N, C-alpha and C positions, 0 to 999 in steps of 0.2 A: 504494500500500500504506500509506504513512504518513498520507495524508489520511484514508483509511478508518479507520485505528486512532485517529487524533486525534478525528475527528468522532464516531465511534460509541462511543468510550471516555469522552469527557468533554464534547464540544462540542454534543451534541444534547439535545433534551428527554428522550429515552429513551436510557439508556446500556446497554452490554453488557459482560459480564465480559472482562477482558484475555485470559485463557487461551483463551476461545472465539474471540475475534477473531483471535488469533494462529494458532489452529488453522485457521480457514477461509481465512486469507490465506497459509498456509505454502507453497502451490504457486506463488505469484506469483514471477516473477523479481525478484531483489534488484538494485538498481542499485549501481554502484561509487561514485557521487557524487550527493549530494542538495543542491540549493540551496533554502534557506528564506528567502523574502523577508519579513523581520520588520518590522512597523510597530506602533506603539502603537494600541490599539483606538480611542482617541479620534480619532487622525489618520485612521484608516481610515473611520470614520463621517463625518468632515468631507468626505472625498473622495466618498463616496456622495452626500452632499448637494450637491456641486458637479457632479453629473452625470457623474462619471468612471467610473461603473459602471451597468450596466443594472439597474433595480429588478426583479429577477426573483423575489425571495423576501423578504418583509418580516421573516421570522424572523431573518435575519442582520443586520438594521438595529438591533439592540438592543445597547447597550453591555455589559451583563452577559453576553450570549451571546458577543460578540466576545472578552471576557476569558476565558471558559471555553474557547473554541476555542483561543485562543493558549496558555493554560496547558497544554491537552492536547497541543498540538504540542511545547511545551517538554519535556514529560515523555516523549513518544514518541521525540523526536529527541535526547534526553539533553542538551538545551541548558542544563539546570540545573547540569550538570557539564561545562563547556567545557574543552577542552584546547587548548593552543597550542604547547607545547614540541616535540612531534613534527614539526610541519609547518613551523615558522618557518624553519629553516635551509635545508632542501632544497626546500620546496614553495612558499612565499609570500615575496615581497619585502616588506621593511619598509614600503614605501609603501602596500601594500594593507591591512596589518593594522588600521590605525585605521578603515577603512571597513567592516570586518567586525564583526558583533556577537559572534559566537562560532564556534568550530570544535568539532565533537564527532565521535564515532563510535558507530554502532549496529550491532552484529554485523558488524564489518568493513566497514561502509559509512561513507564520509566524509561529514559533514554540514557545510555552510558556510552560516552565517546572515549575511545581508546586510541592512544598514540600508536598508529600502525607502522611507524618507523622503527619500533622496537622489534627485536627478533621474534620469529614465529613461536618459539617455545614460551617466551615471556607473554606474548599476546594470548596464547591458548591458556596459560596458567591464570591470567587475569580473568578471562571469560569464565573458566571453571569456578574460580573462587567467588566471583560476583554472582554467578548463577546459584551456587550452593547457598550463599548468604541470602540472596533474594528469595529463594524458595523457603528457607527457614523463616525469614522475615514475614513472608505472606502467611505461612502456617501459624505463626505466633498470633498474627492479627485475626486469623479465622478463629483460633481458639479463644481469643479475648472476646470475640463477638458472641460465642456460645456459652462462655462461663458466667457463673454467678459472681457477684462482686467479691465474696470471700475466696472463692477458688482462684480468681484472677490475682488477688493479693498474694496467695500462696505461691502461684506460679512465678510471679514477678520477683518474689523474694529469693527464689532458688538461683 
């Protein structure tokens, strides 16, 4: 959904109105969590040149196009207005925060932007840790909704 909005709203040669794109995409299931692997367009193009990507479409090998696409993702995923305060204490350990570019939320969807210039194993480790913590975080909130006040106090005290 977000790639459709980003590419068709600002990253392609022909763009479409935001309202129309949101309307045609409104029936798609919304995820709870989105990972955005963020890399500077210049670095992305260097990687294409090193054969790290199949040359399937020359359109995407242009620096200005890469910048437009990245800007469109930033707008669609609210990465221009990152938030950290909500997640820091309950969701992410301090050791992970420097490896993230931003955290944001779009219509109750958590967006985690990861520095994709890091090596592949580091990026995979970050995704696994964030996912593990996110699922635990969601489960705790589900339990809180089902528990009586006394049970909730006991759970939180452990």
